[in-house]
C-alpha positions as CSV (number, residue, x, y, z in Angstrom):
1,M,53.2,-67.7,15.6
2,P,51.6,-70.6,17.6
3,R,47.9,-70.9,17.2
4,Y,47.2,-70.4,20.9
5,E,49.0,-67.0,20.8
6,E,47.0,-65.9,17.9
7,D,43.7,-66.8,19.7
8,W,44.9,-65.0,22.8
9,R,45.7,-61.8,20.9
10,R,42.3,-61.9,19.1
11,R,40.4,-62.3,22.4
12,F,42.4,-59.5,24.0
13,T,41.6,-57.1,21.2
14,E,37.9,-57.9,21.3
15,W,37.8,-57.3,25.1
16,D,39.4,-53.9,24.6
17,L,36.8,-53.0,22.0
18,D,33.9,-54.2,24.2
19,E,35.2,-52.3,27.2
20,E,35.6,-49.2,25.0
21,D,32.0,-49.5,23.7
22,D,30.7,-49.8,27.3
23,Q,32.2,-46.5,28.3
24,P,29.7,-43.6,28.4
25,R,30.3,-41.2,25.7
26,P,29.7,-37.5,26.1
27,A,26.3,-36.4,24.7
28,V,26.5,-34.2,21.7
29,V,24.8,-30.9,22.7
30,K,23.3,-29.1,19.7
31,P,23.0,-25.3,20.2
32,D,19.5,-24.0,20.4
33,P,18.4,-22.3,17.2
34,A,18.7,-18.6,17.3
35,P,15.4,-17.0,18.0
36,A,13.9,-15.4,14.9
37,E,14.3,-11.6,15.0
38,E,10.9,-9.9,15.1
39,T,10.5,-7.6,12.2
40,H,8.2,-4.6,12.3
41,E,7.6,-3.8,8.7
42,P,6.5,-0.1,8.4
43,R,2.9,0.2,7.2
44,P,1.9,2.8,4.7
45,I,-0.2,5.8,5.4
46,Q,-3.8,5.0,4.5
47,V,-7.0,7.0,3.8
48,V,-10.3,5.1,4.3
49,L,-13.3,6.1,2.1
50,D,-16.9,5.1,2.3
51,E,-19.0,3.9,-0.7
52,S,-19.7,7.5,-1.7
53,G,-16.0,8.5,-1.8
54,A,-16.1,10.6,1.4
55,V,-13.2,10.3,3.8
56,R,-14.2,8.2,6.8
57,D,-10.8,7.7,8.5
58,V,-7.1,8.2,8.2
59,V,-4.6,5.6,9.3
60,I,-1.2,6.9,10.5
61,P,1.2,4.2,11.6
62,E,3.2,4.9,14.7
63,N,6.5,4.5,12.8
64,W,5.3,6.4,9.7
65,R,8.5,8.4,9.5
66,E,10.5,5.3,8.6
67,T,8.9,5.4,5.1
68,T,7.8,9.0,4.8
69,S,9.8,12.1,5.6
70,P,7.9,14.9,7.3
71,R,8.3,17.0,4.2
72,E,6.6,14.3,2.1
73,L,3.6,13.9,4.5
74,G,1.3,16.0,2.4
75,P,2.0,14.1,-0.9
76,A,1.8,10.8,1.0
77,L,-1.7,11.7,2.2
78,L,-2.8,12.7,-1.3
79,D,-1.4,9.5,-2.8
80,A,-3.2,7.4,-0.2
81,A,-6.5,9.3,-0.9
82,N,-6.1,8.6,-4.6
83,R,-5.4,4.9,-4.0
84,A,-8.4,4.6,-1.8
85,L,-10.6,6.3,-4.5
86,G,-9.3,4.0,-7.1
87,N,-10.3,1.0,-4.9
88,V,-13.8,2.4,-4.4
89,V,-14.3,2.9,-8.1
90,A,-13.0,-0.6,-8.9
91,A,-15.3,-2.1,-6.3
92,Q,-18.3,-0.3,-7.8
93,V,-17.4,-1.3,-11.3
94,E,-17.0,-4.9,-10.2
95,A,-20.4,-4.9,-8.4
96,F,-22.2,-3.2,-11.3
97,D,-24.7,-5.6,-13.0
98,L,-25.0,-4.8,-16.7
99,G,-28.2,-6.9,-16.8
100,S,-30.1,-4.9,-14.2
101,A,-32.3,-2.1,-15.3
102,P,-31.4,1.3,-13.8
103,E,-33.8,2.6,-11.2
104,Q,-36.2,5.3,-12.3
105,P,-35.8,8.5,-10.4
106,V,-38.6,9.1,-7.9
107,V,-40.4,12.4,-8.4
108,A,-42.7,13.8,-5.8
109,R,-46.3,13.7,-7.0
110,R,-49.2,16.0,-6.2
111,D,-52.8,14.7,-6.2
112,A,-53.7,15.3,-9.8
113,P,-57.3,16.6,-10.3
114,D,-59.5,14.9,-12.8
115,A,-61.0,16.8,-15.7
116,G,-63.8,14.2,-16.1
117,G,-62.9,13.5,-19.7
118,D,-63.6,17.1,-20.8
119,P,-60.6,18.8,-22.4
120,T,-62.4,22.1,-22.2
121,S,-63.0,22.0,-18.5
122,P,-61.3,24.6,-16.2
123,I,-59.0,21.8,-14.8
124,A,-57.7,20.9,-18.3
125,E,-57.3,24.5,-19.4
126,A,-55.4,25.4,-16.2
127,L,-52.9,22.6,-16.8
128,V,-52.5,23.6,-20.4
129,N,-51.7,27.2,-19.4
130,E,-49.3,25.9,-16.7
131,A,-47.5,23.7,-19.2
132,L,-47.1,26.5,-21.7
133,D,-45.6,28.7,-19.0
134,L,-43.2,25.9,-17.9
135,F,-42.0,25.3,-21.5
136,S,-41.5,29.0,-22.0
137,R,-39.1,29.0,-19.0
138,Y,-37.5,25.7,-19.7
139,D,-34.7,26.7,-22.0
140,R,-33.7,29.7,-19.8
141,D,-33.8,27.7,-16.6
142,L,-31.9,24.8,-18.2
143,E,-29.1,27.1,-19.4
144,A,-28.8,28.7,-15.9
145,Y,-28.7,25.2,-14.3
146,A,-26.0,24.0,-16.7
147,A,-23.9,27.0,-16.0
148,Q,-24.1,26.3,-12.2
149,V,-23.2,22.6,-12.8
150,R,-20.1,23.6,-14.9
151,Q,-19.1,26.1,-12.2
152,A,-19.5,23.4,-9.5
153,A,-17.4,20.9,-11.5
154,T,-14.4,23.3,-11.4
155,A,-15.1,24.9,-8.0
156,T,-12.2,24.6,-5.5
157,S,-12.7,24.2,-1.8
158,R,-10.0,24.1,0.9
159,G,-10.3,22.7,4.4
160,A,-7.8,23.0,7.2
161,G,-7.3,20.8,10.2
162,G,-8.2,21.9,13.7
163,N,-4.7,23.4,14.2
164,G,-4.2,24.6,10.6
165,R,-1.2,22.2,10.2
166,I,-2.8,20.2,7.3
167,V,-4.8,21.8,4.4
168,V,-6.7,19.7,1.9
169,T,-7.8,21.1,-1.5
170,M,-10.7,19.6,-3.5
171,T,-11.6,20.5,-7.1
172,G,-14.9,19.3,-8.6
173,G,-15.4,16.9,-5.7
174,R,-12.0,15.3,-6.1
175,I,-9.0,15.6,-3.7
176,T,-6.4,17.4,-5.7
177,G,-3.9,18.6,-3.0
178,V,-2.7,18.1,0.5
179,E,-0.3,20.4,2.3
180,A,1.3,19.6,5.7
181,D,3.6,21.8,7.8
182,P,6.9,19.9,7.7
183,R,8.3,21.5,10.9
184,W,5.2,20.4,12.8
185,A,5.3,17.0,11.2
186,V,8.9,16.4,12.6
187,T,7.7,16.3,16.2
188,A,3.9,15.6,16.0
189,R,2.7,12.4,17.4
190,Y,1.2,10.0,15.0
191,T,-2.2,10.4,16.8
192,E,-2.0,14.1,16.3
193,V,-1.3,13.7,12.6
194,R,-4.3,11.4,12.2
195,V,-6.7,13.8,13.9
196,E,-5.4,16.8,12.0
197,A,-5.5,15.0,8.6
198,L,-9.0,13.6,9.2
199,S,-10.4,17.0,10.2
200,A,-8.8,18.7,7.2
201,F,-10.3,16.1,4.8
202,R,-13.7,16.4,6.3
203,A,-13.6,20.2,6.2
204,A,-12.7,20.2,2.5
205,G,-15.4,17.6,1.9
206,R,-18.1,19.8,3.5
207,G,-17.0,22.8,1.4
208,S,-17.0,20.7,-1.8
209,A,-20.5,19.3,-1.0
210,A,-21.9,22.8,-0.6
211,T,-20.7,23.7,-4.1
212,R,-22.1,20.6,-5.6
213,S,-25.6,20.8,-4.0
214,I,-27.4,22.4,-6.9
215,A,-31.2,21.9,-7.1
216,L,-33.0,21.5,-10.3
217,P,-35.0,24.6,-11.4
218,A,-38.7,24.5,-10.3
219,S,-39.9,24.5,-13.9
220,I,-37.9,21.3,-14.8
221,T,-38.9,19.7,-11.5
222,R,-42.6,20.4,-12.2
223,L,-42.4,19.0,-15.8
224,Q,-40.8,15.9,-14.4
225,E,-43.6,15.5,-12.0
226,L,-46.2,15.8,-14.6
227,A,-44.5,13.4,-16.9
228,S,-43.9,10.8,-14.2
229,D,-47.5,9.6,-14.3
230,P,-48.9,9.6,-17.8
231,E,-52.3,8.3,-16.7
232,A,-52.8,11.0,-14.2
233,L,-51.7,13.6,-16.8
234,S,-54.2,12.2,-19.3
235,R,-57.1,12.4,-16.8
236,Q,-56.1,16.0,-15.8
237,L,-56.1,17.1,-19.5
238,G,-59.5,15.5,-19.9
239,L,-58.2,13.0,-22.4
240,S,-59.3,10.0,-20.4
241,R,-61.5,9.1,-17.4
């Protein structure tokens, strides 16, 4: 092939390529990413306690039936209460300082009279006679008090919600059972369940507190009072001024 033909073919090919490159090419359209689907993870039923272990609130998610059947509402509330109690105990243990000295109980004091250093004075003799009487009653009163404490430790109280649909049982101050009407739970709004459960927990708590409110016998209280201030006791017995 003559050289001029070869040069002509090469120039012709380059022109075609240049023209092709100059042509607008369709833009590549990338599809928009699919929007992330919103997920609504069902939250568990929760019971909220204060530092003393008393029920302060009950959290019932709007979609609670997605994780709990109406028939299992009672056990779910009991499980939530036990979990909350475990968290309270764990927090108290974590906050407990082994190096700190326990606070001494505060006992109400009466103004102790002064025997003026005379053990035979009427003031000293009156205190001795009172102490002998207190000690004579101490064992009997302590035994009666211990029996009341044992009874309170095993006492059972039941509290129902305002509509009687949820009943909470407490034994010895602990929540030991929760019953819920399954037919009512099928259609009850989550707000109704919260109000009913909270009122039942509080009613049972009031009954349990009543059984646990046991005062010390007067004889033991008085002995504690006398022993709480050794210096005042010594002056009243006439052993010091």
